[in-house]
LOGU-66991 format. One line per 5 residues: their letters; for each residue x, y, z of C-alpha. Coordinates in nm, 4 decimals, always signed. Layout:
REM residues N
a) X:Y:Z | ...
END
This chain:
REM residues 312
mklql) +4.1473:-1.5593:-1.4074 | +3.9008:-1.8783:-1.2094 | +3.6723:-1.6671:-0.9661 | +3.7009:-1.7737:-0.6198 | +3.3214:-1.8770:-0.5374
vervv) +3.1338:-1.8929:-0.1556 | +2.7978:-2.1324:-0.0607 | +2.5419:-1.9699:-0.0065 | +2.2350:-2.1673:+0.0849 | +1.8951:-2.2152:+0.0389
qvkgr) +1.6056:-2.3305:+0.1933 | +1.3089:-2.4830:+0.0774 | +1.0115:-2.6376:+0.2355 | +0.6629:-2.7601:+0.0708 | +0.5124:-3.0714:-0.0558
gvrdg) +0.7398:-3.0589:-0.3303 | +1.0296:-3.0825:-0.1408 | +1.1380:-3.3745:+0.0692 | +1.5008:-3.5202:+0.2021 | +1.7172:-3.2949:-0.0021
matpr) +1.5127:-3.3431:-0.3354 | +1.2842:-3.1531:-0.5283 | +1.0529:-3.2499:-0.7570 | +1.1173:-3.0291:-1.1046 | +0.7771:-2.8708:-1.0800
agrfv) +0.9566:-2.7360:-0.7768 | +1.2687:-2.7350:-0.8708 | +1.2507:-2.5372:-1.1374 | +0.9940:-2.2937:-0.9594 | +1.3371:-2.2209:-0.6608
srwve) +1.5482:-2.1935:-0.9579 | +1.3573:-1.9105:-1.1287 | +1.3149:-1.7923:-0.8801 | +1.6172:-1.7395:-0.7052 | +1.7486:-1.6442:-1.0481
eslrr) +1.5634:-1.3611:-1.1871 | +1.4719:-1.1919:-0.8248 | +1.8939:-1.2024:-0.8143 | +1.9512:-1.0315:-1.1336 | +1.6931:-0.7481:-1.0162
strmr) +1.7908:-0.7321:-0.6540 | +2.1956:-0.6910:-0.7722 | +2.0655:-0.4053:-1.0322 | +1.8966:-0.2418:-0.7577 | +2.1373:-0.2006:-0.6005
vvsis) +2.3815:-0.1056:-0.7592 | +2.2332:+0.1016:-1.0345 | +1.8979:+0.1839:-0.9090 | +1.6350:-0.0283:-1.1765 | +1.5597:-0.4032:-1.1557
rkvgr) +1.5150:-0.4137:-1.4924 | +1.7738:-0.4505:-1.7855 | +1.8331:-0.0769:-1.9543 | +2.0803:+0.0531:-2.1984 | +2.3922:-0.1098:-2.3380
pesvi) +2.5036:-0.4170:-2.2151 | +2.5519:-0.4581:-1.8489 | +2.9222:-0.5831:-1.9038 | +3.0334:-0.5081:-1.5174 | +2.7136:-0.6308:-1.3032
rpiwe) +2.6439:-0.9306:-1.4418 | +2.9231:-1.1379:-1.3168 | +2.7646:-1.0717:-0.9839 | +2.4691:-1.2675:-1.0368 | +2.6161:-1.5311:-1.2341
ifekg) +2.5558:-1.7898:-0.9765 | +2.5756:-2.1603:-0.9924 | +2.3799:-2.4317:-0.8906 | +2.6048:-2.6858:-0.6778 | +2.3030:-2.9292:-0.6531
wsqdg) +2.0804:-2.9766:-0.3155 | +2.1602:-3.1602:-0.0238 | +1.9420:-3.1644:+0.3302 | +1.9643:-2.7739:+0.4028 | +1.8483:-2.7045:+0.0965
lvyca) +1.9481:-2.5914:-0.3070 | +2.3189:-2.4938:-0.1945 | +2.4575:-2.2447:-0.4901 | +2.7826:-2.0919:-0.5477 | +2.8331:-1.6916:-0.5769
ptike) +3.1085:-1.4651:-0.6599 | +3.2023:-1.1977:-0.4167 | +3.1764:-0.8240:-0.5265 | +3.5291:-0.7945:-0.4975 | +3.5724:-1.1191:-0.7479
aapkl) +3.2929:-1.0392:-0.9521 | +3.2912:-0.7085:-1.0020 | +3.6559:-0.5444:-0.8662 | +3.6013:-0.1890:-1.0649 | +3.2851:-0.1370:-0.9253
leqpa) +3.5168:-0.0745:-0.5429 | +3.7228:+0.1552:-0.6895 | +3.4722:+0.4455:-0.7159 | +3.2406:+0.5453:-0.3912 | +2.9083:+0.3740:-0.3979
lfgep) +2.6808:+0.6542:-0.6517 | +2.3394:+0.5338:-0.4634 | +2.2603:+0.4592:-0.0657 | +2.5953:+0.3131:+0.1079 | +2.9001:+0.1922:+0.0282
lnpdd) +2.9485:-0.1327:-0.1584 | +3.0353:-0.4839:+0.1045 | +3.3310:-0.6092:-0.0928 | +3.2816:-0.9609:+0.0377 | +2.8644:-0.9651:-0.0385
tafey) +2.7711:-1.1391:-0.2835 | +2.3848:-1.1214:-0.5549 | +2.2008:-1.3630:-0.2043 | +2.2896:-1.0687:-0.0721 | +2.1137:-0.7874:-0.1962
lldav) +1.8302:-0.9988:-0.2493 | +1.7805:-1.0691:+0.1571 | +1.8630:-0.7387:+0.1746 | +1.5168:-0.6601:-0.0328 | +1.3424:-0.9381:+0.0985
vdvqh) +1.3486:-0.7741:+0.4345 | +1.2546:-0.4556:+0.4074 | +0.9385:-0.5699:+0.1722 | +0.8818:-0.8297:+0.4318 | +0.8542:-0.5415:+0.6598
evees) +0.6950:-0.2728:+0.4822 | +0.9759:-0.0598:+0.4033 | +0.8017:+0.2345:+0.2187 | +1.1293:+0.4536:+0.2251 | +1.3503:+0.1768:+0.0120
srydt) +1.5432:+0.1967:-0.2104 | +1.6586:-0.2017:-0.2555 | +1.2609:-0.3057:-0.4627 | +1.1068:-0.0935:-0.7335 | +0.7596:-0.2446:-0.9081
dlled) +0.9520:-0.4918:-1.1026 | +1.1670:-0.6768:-0.7787 | +0.8124:-0.6478:-0.5929 | +0.6435:-0.8461:-0.9285 | +0.8677:-1.0821:-0.9480
farmk) +0.8133:-1.1035:-0.5487 | +0.4304:-1.1288:-0.5935 | +0.5165:-1.4673:-0.7585 | +0.5332:-1.6070:-0.4563 | +0.1766:-1.6183:-0.3691
gagke) +0.1344:-1.8892:-0.6297 | +0.4140:-2.1031:-0.5029 | +0.1959:-2.3440:-0.2972 | +0.1094:-2.4752:-0.7005 | +0.4578:-2.5521:-0.7315
gveyl) +0.5033:-2.7372:-0.3981 | +0.6931:-2.4322:-0.2685 | +0.5872:-2.2655:+0.0900 | +0.9316:-2.0764:+0.0986 | +1.2706:-2.0139:+0.0748
afpnv) +1.4629:-1.9599:+0.3199 | +1.8819:-1.7795:+0.3077 | +2.0359:-1.9480:+0.6104 | +2.3666:-1.8348:+0.5688 | +2.3850:-1.4680:+0.3851
arttr) +2.5936:-1.2302:+0.5646 | +2.3511:-1.0588:+0.7550 | +2.2091:-1.0527:+1.0937 | +1.8468:-0.9974:+0.9965 | +1.6513:-1.3065:+0.7461
epadk) +1.3064:-1.2550:+0.6870 | +1.2180:-1.6017:+0.4050 | +1.0130:-1.5218:+0.1236 | +0.6943:-1.6325:+0.1624 | +0.3834:-1.5945:+0.0637
aladh) +0.3406:-1.3224:+0.3361 | +0.6567:-1.1374:+0.1143 | +0.4034:-1.1327:-0.1650 | +0.1089:-1.0074:+0.0266 | +0.3795:-0.7443:+0.1698
aclll) +0.4448:-0.6800:-0.2243 | +0.1370:-0.6596:-0.3520 | +0.0266:-0.3852:-0.0839 | +0.3583:-0.1681:-0.1659 | +0.2388:-0.2116:-0.5691
ektpd) -0.0836:-0.0871:-0.4750 | -0.0084:+0.2235:-0.2546 | +0.3170:+0.2844:-0.5656 | +0.2082:+0.6409:-0.7277 | +0.2009:+0.5735:-1.1351
pqrvr) +0.5378:+0.7079:-1.3295 | +0.5567:+1.0495:-1.4235 | +0.6504:+1.2207:-1.7381 | +0.8100:+1.5040:-1.6481 | +1.0867:+1.7609:-1.7857
ivgrl) +1.3224:+1.8765:-1.5099 | +1.6374:+2.1222:-1.5342 | +1.9713:+2.1219:-1.2756 | +2.3089:+2.0129:-1.3242 | +2.4217:+1.6186:-1.4124
dmvrv) +2.6843:+1.5195:-1.1336 | +2.8839:+1.1873:-1.0970 | +2.8143:+1.0353:-1.4411 | +2.8842:+0.6489:-1.4246 | +2.8941:+0.5570:-1.7888
sessf) +2.9940:+0.2220:-1.7744 | +2.6144:+0.1532:-1.5628 | +2.4620:+0.4312:-1.7459 | +2.3513:+0.5935:-1.4199 | +2.4434:+0.9560:-1.2731
ellik) +2.2764:+1.1773:-1.0379 | +2.1156:+1.5732:-1.0844 | +2.1722:+1.8425:-0.8779 | +1.8727:+2.0339:-0.8436 | +1.7493:+2.3972:-0.6609
dgqer) +2.0922:+2.4874:-0.6880 | +2.2430:+2.2093:-0.6371 | +2.0285:+2.1978:-0.2642 | +1.8412:+1.8764:-0.3986 | +1.9915:+1.5228:-0.5108
lrgvw) +1.8259:+1.3637:-0.7880 | +1.9210:+1.0016:-0.8953 | +1.9245:+0.8929:-1.2592 | +1.8938:+0.6069:-1.4910 | +2.0023:+0.7132:-1.8749
vgsdp) +1.7643:+0.4600:-2.0520 | +1.9405:+0.5140:-2.4376 | +2.2365:+0.3406:-2.5581 | +2.4842:+0.6004:-2.5795 | +2.5564:+0.7099:-2.1684
erlgh) +2.9249:+0.8991:-2.3102 | +2.7336:+1.1611:-2.4333 | +2.6354:+1.2383:-2.1061 | +3.0474:+1.2989:-2.0018 | +2.9938:+1.6043:-2.2077
yitsr) +2.7634:+1.7859:-1.9369 | +2.9799:+1.6812:-1.6749 | +3.2735:+1.8812:-1.8515 | +3.1190:+2.1989:-1.9212 | +2.9295:+2.1990:-1.6218
epvav) +2.6383:+2.3979:-1.8251 | +2.2583:+2.3892:-1.7068 | +2.0455:+2.0466:-1.8762 | +1.6628:+1.9583:-1.9411 | +1.5930:+1.6074:-1.8510
dgdli) +1.3292:+1.5004:-2.0279 | +1.2229:+1.1105:-1.8511 | +1.0221:+0.9050:-1.6115 | +1.0353:+1.0162:-1.2669 | +0.9450:+0.6674:-1.0427
ykpng) +0.8183:+0.7045:-0.7402 | +0.8374:+0.4965:-0.4078 | +0.5344:+0.3480:-0.2272 | +0.4970:+0.6952:+0.0136 | +0.5534:+0.9414:-0.2988
kqlrl) +0.8715:+1.0182:-0.2720 | +1.1322:+0.9986:-0.6063 | +1.3104:+0.6761:-0.5830 | +1.4677:+0.7507:-0.9793 | +1.4151:+0.9254:-1.2889
eamvv) +1.4511:+0.6768:-1.5821 | +1.6319:+1.0099:-1.8608 | +1.4991:+0.9687:-2.2156 | +1.6195:+1.2866:-2.3697 | +1.9272:+1.5058:-2.1625
rpaev) +1.9679:+1.8723:-2.3798 | +2.0712:+2.2349:-2.2520 | +1.8760:+2.4100:-2.1198 | +1.6617:+2.6879:-2.2488 | +1.5466:+2.9844:-2.1701
rdavf) +1.1877:+2.8617:-2.2643 | +1.2911:+2.5370:-1.9428 | +1.3106:+2.8328:-1.6747 | +0.9524:+2.7195:-1.5395 | +1.0859:+2.3316:-1.4712
telps) +1.3328:+2.3532:-1.2031 | +1.1078:+2.1240:-0.9637 | +0.9754:+1.8475:-0.9279 | +0.5972:+1.7851:-0.8755 | +0.4942:+1.8064:-0.5557
agaii) +0.4833:+1.4381:-0.3828 | +0.1712:+1.4496:-0.1724 | -0.0273:+1.5843:-0.4659 | +0.0937:+1.2186:-0.6496 | -0.0181:+1.0320:-0.3355
nelrl) -0.4082:+1.2613:-0.3537 | -0.4493:+1.1605:-0.7153 | -0.3076:+0.7936:-0.6382 | -0.6043:+0.7761:-0.2994 | -0.8399:+0.9602:-0.5470
rnrga) -0.7932:+0.7005:-0.7931 | -0.8426:+0.3962:-0.6026 | -1.2131:+0.5112:-0.4434 | -1.3285:+0.4930:-0.7814 | -1.5711:+0.7891:-0.9370
ltigd) -1.4653:+1.1071:-0.8807 | -1.6584:+1.4356:-0.8574 | -1.5723:+1.7587:-0.9391 | -1.5271:+1.8262:-0.5890 | -1.2305:+1.5909:-0.5285
wigtw) -1.0591:+1.7065:-0.8277 | -1.0764:+2.1382:-0.7508 | -1.1778:+2.0937:-0.3705 | -1.3436:+2.3862:-0.2016 | -1.2411:+2.6962:-0.4538
pgdet) -1.2225:+2.9501:-0.3670 | -1.1029:+2.8857:-0.0736 | -0.7810:+3.0060:+0.1648 | -0.5158:+2.8905:-0.0887 | -0.1861:+3.1906:-0.1106
deelt) -0.0859:+3.2463:-0.4129 | +0.2392:+3.0129:-0.3932 | +0.0007:+2.7623:-0.3496 | -0.2106:+2.8157:-0.6380 | +0.0961:+2.8946:-0.8141
kllet) +0.2735:+2.5397:-0.7063 | -0.0954:+2.3854:-0.7826 | -0.1092:+2.4656:-1.1624 | +0.2787:+2.3175:-1.1830 | +0.1612:+1.9868:-1.0759
lr) -0.1366:+2.0287:-1.3121 | +0.0935:+2.1258:-1.6000
END
């Protein structure tokens, strides 16, 4: 069945573009940047991770399979499928992460959403991660390719921001603020597993908190058993953070039935501890006082216990 496509225009300004034409160097940069950023922003919107993991992405790949129609006076014209055309199965189930999917959106809407949040340095955003920020940071060198900025005039959003050097600068600042991933073990119950997207939610603290997760293995079907049994599981993986230190996702590598010895792994590391460690690392050389502070201090037994848990 042939997909119904809509037009999306990328306006391009720079010395490499004139009269609806682009130099080969400028044209290659625009095409590559747009295509790679569309892939990452679509993965981010649907699965909450912008790079490819696990099994083939047969469900979401059609969303970013766009077609270049060619250059015009308006810019580089693309033809793109809407979600309802490219991935109708995604609309048959409630959104696992974030807001519900709009059937009339295309991958360009997802890209612009991420661009807007980065331009405004929205540290709480779930529309980008470090991989997508690194793509945006490439706009810092766009001038050498004859490109000053890319704009998206007919994308279906009321707020629009260009992809330019300012975007790259904001992306670099957000990258500097983002804590490094941390290897963790956490006990909880799996909820809302999506085998087709290798994604899930983990209920922790007796269901009081939800943590979005992505299975980075090649066999997400194995997770379905834990949904049926409702038994507690221990998940080993990398905890990925937002620039403000809050959890973005858990990249799960091992999921197994929880054992008695796993009972201590019921809470995630403190976001405050991660941010403080990042700030200390950015300052350069550390003193013993930086690591342990004033000791003894006025800490309670509960506070000391939590500190020791973050250092395990």
